[in-house]
C-alpha positions as CSV (number, residue, x, y, z in Angstrom):
1,M,86.3,137.2,136.7
2,T,86.5,140.1,138.9
3,M,83.3,141.7,140.3
4,R,84.3,145.1,138.5
5,V,84.7,143.4,135.1
6,L,81.5,141.3,135.8
7,T,79.4,144.5,136.5
8,R,80.7,146.6,133.7
9,P,80.3,144.8,130.6
10,E,81.3,146.1,127.1
11,K,78.1,146.9,125.2
12,H,77.7,146.8,121.5
13,T,74.3,148.0,120.1
14,V,72.8,146.7,117.0
15,N,69.3,147.1,115.5
16,R,67.1,144.2,114.4
17,S,67.9,144.7,110.8
18,Q,71.6,144.4,111.4
19,L,70.8,141.3,113.6
20,R,68.9,139.6,110.7
21,Q,71.7,140.6,108.2
22,K,74.8,139.7,110.2
23,Q,73.3,137.2,112.7
24,S,76.6,135.0,112.9
25,A,79.0,138.0,113.3
26,T,76.4,139.5,115.9
27,L,76.2,136.3,117.9
28,R,80.1,136.2,118.2
29,M,80.1,139.8,119.5
30,A,78.4,138.4,122.7
31,K,81.5,136.5,123.9
32,G,82.9,136.9,127.6
33,V,81.7,140.2,129.2
34,N,80.7,141.6,125.9
35,V,77.0,142.1,125.6
36,V,75.0,142.9,122.5
37,L,72.0,145.4,122.9
38,I,69.5,144.7,120.2
39,S,67.8,148.2,119.9
40,A,64.1,148.6,119.2
41,A,61.7,151.5,118.7
42,H,60.5,151.2,122.2
43,E,62.7,150.6,125.2
44,D,60.4,147.7,126.4
45,D,61.2,145.7,123.4
46,E,65.0,146.0,123.6
47,K,66.8,142.7,124.1
48,L,70.3,141.9,125.5
49,L,72.4,139.0,124.0
50,V,74.9,137.6,126.5
51,D,77.5,134.8,126.7
52,K,76.2,131.7,128.6
53,K,79.4,131.7,130.9
54,Y,78.9,135.2,131.7
55,F,75.3,134.8,132.4
56,E,75.9,131.8,134.5
57,E,78.6,133.7,136.5
58,L,76.2,136.5,137.1
59,L,73.5,134.2,138.4
60,R,76.3,132.3,140.6
61,R,77.4,135.7,142.2
62,L,73.9,137.0,142.6
63,R,72.9,133.7,144.5
64,S,75.9,134.1,146.7
65,V,75.0,137.9,147.5
66,L,71.5,136.7,148.3
67,A,72.8,134.1,150.7
68,T,75.1,136.5,152.4
69,L,72.2,139.0,152.8
70,E,70.1,136.3,154.2
71,I,72.4,135.2,156.7
72,T,73.3,138.7,157.8
73,S,69.6,139.8,158.0
74,D,69.3,137.0,160.6
75,Q,70.6,139.0,163.7
76,K,70.7,135.9,166.0
77,L,72.5,133.6,163.4
78,F,74.9,136.6,162.5
79,N,75.7,137.2,166.0
80,Q,76.5,133.5,166.7
81,I,78.9,133.4,163.7
82,L,80.5,136.5,164.8
83,G,81.0,135.2,168.3
84,S,82.5,131.9,167.0
85,I,85.1,133.5,164.8
86,E,88.0,133.7,167.4
87,T,87.5,130.3,168.5
88,L,87.5,128.9,164.9
89,E,90.6,130.9,163.9
90,E,92.5,129.6,167.1
91,N,91.4,126.0,166.5
92,T,92.6,126.4,162.8
93,R,95.9,127.7,163.9
94,R,96.4,124.8,166.4
95,G,95.6,122.2,163.6
96,K,92.5,121.1,165.1
97,L,90.4,122.3,162.1
98,H,91.1,122.5,158.3
99,S,91.0,125.8,156.8
100,F,88.5,126.4,154.1
101,E,91.0,126.2,151.4
102,E,92.2,122.7,152.7
103,A,88.6,121.4,153.0
104,F,87.3,122.8,149.5
105,G,90.4,123.4,147.4
106,E,89.2,127.1,147.0
107,E,91.2,130.4,147.7
């Protein structure tokens, strides 16, 4: 799922009465990147109904972003990483190291 799709869900709005009357149909609407906004008289009482896989993907991406921010905010560590990039790339080209894709099977 691309970041653009992930961050721009399609929203369907229902009120609480509609949710009670058509619960199965409303639950089916929350599939993939489709979210259901359950409206209320007060904004604080509104709820979102989301697909479990979509929610888990959001959490996975959020954790990844937080880890990246943590690394980049540690100036000493980040400078060490930047300083080692050329050496790592050269060793990978020479076959001394395995690429990330080879080691973890990801692209």
